[in-house]
N, C-alpha and C positions, 0 to 999 in steps of 0.2 A: 385958484387953487393951482393949476397945473402949472403956473409961472412959479410958484413958490417951491412945488417938488423939483422942477427941472433946475430951480438957483440951488436947490440943496445940491441934487447928483452934480452938479457943477463942481461945487464946492468941496465935497467928497473927493471928485478925482484929482483935483489940484493937491487935497491931502495927500493922495496915494503917489501920485507922480513924484519921481526923483530927478533931480536936479543932475547934470553930466558929473560933476565933483561926488556927489554923494551915491550916484551908482558905481565909480569908479573905487572909492574906498570902500564900498561893501565888498566887491568884487577879492579887494586884495586883504581885505580882513584876513581870513583864513588864513593866507599865504604870511600876514604879520603875525598871528597869532603860532605858528607854527615856527616861526623863527625866534619868537619870546623863548617858547621852549628849548628848541634845539641851539640856540646860539647864546640869549642872554643869561640861562642859568651857567654854564661853563665859563663864562668871560666873567660872570662876577665871582663866580667861586676863584677863578683865576686870580682875580684882583685881591680878594679875601686872604689867599694863600700868600701872593706878593707880600703883605702886610706882617707876614708872621715869618719867624726864623725854625727850621726844621730839621732834627736831628734823629738817626735811626740807632745810634750805639746804645746797648743797654737800655733798648725799647723806644718807641716811636715817641717824641716830645714837641708838639707845636709851641711855641713860647711868640707870643705878639712881639713887634719890634717898629710898628709903625714905619717910616718911609726909609728905614735903614738900609733897607736890600737895594733901593734906588740910589741911595748915596754911595754905597760900596761898589757900585757898577760904575759911577761917573769916575771914582777912582781908580777903577781898574785899567792898565793898560791893554787886556788883553779886550775887553771890551770895547775899547777903541780900535783897536786892532782888526775886531770885527767889523766893527762897523766902516771902516776904510775898505777893507776887501772886499765886504757887500757891495758898498757903491759903485766901486771898480768895477767887479764882476759885472753888476747891472749897466753899466752905463756900456762897458764893450759890448756886452751880448744884445744890447736895444740896437746899436749901432750894426754890429755885423748882422743881424737876423735880419733888421729892414733892409739893408743894402742885399743880401742874399736873395731875401723874399721878392722884393722888386724886381730883382734881376730875373728869377726864375716866372713871376707874374709876366714879365715884359715877353720871354721866352716863349712860355707856353701860348700867352695871345697870338703868336705867328706860327703855330702847329697847328697844320692842314690836314694831315695823313697819320693815321694811326693813333689818333687823342686819347682813347680809351687806354691802351697801354702807356701812354706815355704819362697821362695823367696817373695812371695808378702806380708808376715808378716813382712819381715824383711825390706823393702823399705818404710812401714808406715810412720816409724818418720819423713823421710825425705818429705812426703807428706804433713804432717801437717805445717800449717804458722808459722812464727816465735812468730806471735802473739797469736796464740793458745798454740805453746811450752811452752812461757811465763807466759800465764794464769794458765796453768795447773800446772809447778813447782811451782806457787806461792803459790798453795793451797796443793802440795805435801809434800812442802818442810819446811813450814812455823808452829813455837812451838806449839801453843795451839792445832791446828787440823790436824799437818801433818801427813805423813805418817809414818815417824819414830818414831814420839811421841804417834801413836795409836800401834804400835808395840811393843814398849815397856812399854805400860800399857797393852799389849796384856801378855806379858810374864813376867808381876809381876815387872817391874823394878821401876815403877812409874816416871818415870823421861820424864822432856820435853825438846827434841831435837829440837832446832832451828838453822837449818842451815843456813836460814836468818839472822840471827843476826852480828852484827859490826863485828866480828873477820872473819866469815865463808861466809858472803854474796857472794864473789868474787866466791869461790869454789861452792858455791849453784847454781851461773851463769854456771859458766865453765859446771857443769854437766849437767844443761838441755841443753847448746849449742852443748855439745859432743853427747849428745842423737839424737839432731834433724840432727848433720851433719855427724854423722859417717856412717849410711846408704849407702851414696854417697860416701864414700871413700871406703867401704868394697867395693861393686860392681865394682869399678874401679881396687879394687886390686883384687878380685876375676877375673876379665877378664885376668889381666896380671900374675895371678898363672896359668889359661887354656894354657898360650902358653909358657910355662917351658917346656924344651923335657924331658920327662919320663928316657930318657937315664940316664940323670945328674942323678938321684934319683938312677937309677939301678948302676952306678957307685960308687955313694957315699955308698951304702948298700954293695957293694963287698970290699968296704974301710974299712968297720967295722962301719960305722956311724950311732947312734943311731936317735929317731927323733927330738932330741935337736940339734945334730950334722948335719943332712939335713938341717934342718931349717934354721940353722947359715950359713951353707958356700953353700946351694945350693939356697933356697927359699930368703932367704934374700937379697943377692945381685941382684938378680934378680928384686926385689921391689924397689929398691934404687930411679929409676929415677922418679917411680911414686908416692914415697912417698916425693922425694922432691917437685913436681909439687903440690901436696894436702898442704903442709907444706905452700907453699907460698898461696895457695887459701883459706886456713882456717884463717890464719895469715890476710890477707886483708877481710875477711868476718867478726871476731870476732873484727878486728881496728873500723870498721865504722857500727856495727850494732848498732841497736837505739829501735825500737819497741819493742824488745824483753825483753831488760831491762827495758822500760818505764813501759812495761805492767805487769814486775814480781817484780822490786823492787822500781819503779818510783826513781833511784838514791839512795835510802836510805840503813839501816836509817844515818840518817846524810847526809854524803855525801861520805859513805861507798864504794859506787857501783857508786857514779857519775863518769863513763867515760867519756872520752874527747866531744864523740858525743854527750852525756847525755847535760854535760855543754855548747856544741854550742846550743843546743835546747834552754837550759833555758833562754840564754843569747840573744838569736835571737828572740824568739817568746815569751818569757815570760816577760822578759825586755825591749824588743824592741830595743837591741843594736846590729842594723844590721851590721854597720861596723865593730865592735868589733866580732862580729859573722863569719863574713866574715874571719876575720885574722884569727880567730882559726881553720877555716876551712883550711885556707892553710898548718896551721901546721900541721894537722892531713894528709892532702896532704903527706907533707914533711917528716913525721914519717914512712908512708906507703911506699913509695919510697923509705926510707932509706934503712929500714928493709929487702923488699923485694931485693935490689940490694945487701945488706951485705948476704943475704942468696943465693944468684946466686954467689957471689963471692967464700964464704966460701964452699958451696957444688953442686951447678948448675955446675960450671965450671970442677969440677971433672968427674960427669955425663956425660955433654956434650962431 
């Protein structure tokens, strides 16, 4: 009798206990439901809108057109210009941000006095909004009254240096974007550097490595995963940025800095082609997902 009761109790406990996977799914269920409400509906509506042609003259009219908006985008020179500018801007932003961030991290790792003040000053660019960064670099880099032009006149060169000209405007945007994002990268890399065992540097010194050798053989291999993560993050942030470009260049001169996000804004909110703008946004999403997956296949799988 007692044995039967114990057996029944054990079976009941097994029915109540959850596996690790079941427990994890149960914990994430509220988040999944929240994302379905907050993300799935807007994305679904945007896709529905991308299959329609919208007009607002003489009243609002929404006409089903299938995948016509997607086909029109592929035939549009402005679309391909936006894609090219976005990819160029993202590539330059990633390179500049990682280089500046890594340099900052290595420099901050050597700070011994006044850490609090130096760390605070270093993180300030990240604290500035994208709008503020765009406005600041708009005045710093333009030709007639920019910083570089003022320095050239100061040293007697009498030359107007316009970084925001047609040929170099994307580089000007990338400089400001890297300045804004680099402190975030620097502090994560600094935290990673702090976890590197000191004995690895001692062993490298015994093997006769100088400063560059220690960096290439000890520091850099330990930072590869962090660099991979921030390569993905900066790529996504750069591809989807709008306010910074809107304030600094407004897509100009001409269409030289008209990224895909700016082109989406112009078609959706200036020309009121909402269906076409929705289709463009899905192309942007496809580009972001494709590049992120490509980075994972080429780089991320090796780090994992």
